N, C-alpha and C positions, 0 to 999 in steps of 0.2 A: 914901253908903251904897248898895250895889247888892245886891238880893236875888236873886242868881243863884248857884247852887251848882256849876255846871259850870265848872271853872277856865279852860278855853280860851275859852268864851263870855264869861265875866266879864271876862277880860283883854282880849278883843277890844273889848268895849263901852267899857272904860276907855281903851284906846289910841285909839279913835276920838274920845273926848271930849278927851283930853290932846294930840291931834295939834297943835292950835294953840299950846299952851304949849311943847311939845317942839321945835317948829320955830322958836322964838324964841331968839336967842342970849342975850338977857337972862335968860330963864327957865332955859335950859340952864346958864348960869353959876351961877345960884342952886343948882341941884341939885348941881353940882360942888363948890360951897362947903359943901354939906351932907354931902359925902363920897361921892357917887356918881361912879363912874369915867365917863370920856367914852363908853366903849362902852355903858354902861347908859342913856345918854340918846339913843342912836342907834336907828334903826329902830322907833320907837314906844315905846321904853323897855323895860328888862329886866323880867323877872317880879318881881324883888326890888323895883324901883322902883314898879311897878304895885301890888304887894301892900302896900307901905308907904304909898302915897298914898291908896288907896281901900279901905274895908272892903267886902268882897264875901263872899257866902255867906249862911247863915241865922244867926239869933241864937244857936243852939245850937252852931254850929261854932267860933266864936271866942270 
């Protein structure tokens, strides 16, 4: 859970945290099996992947 309401900032924080996972071929393969396209696991992850993996915003937003 990340209490950040600015989309660009929230996604940047999440991408920094997920970099280790998205650079692992094992973890990338897991995301592909879950239905994410290869392009969605490139370059830090797509907005869709980031938004699906981590709740960000405030409690009233989602």
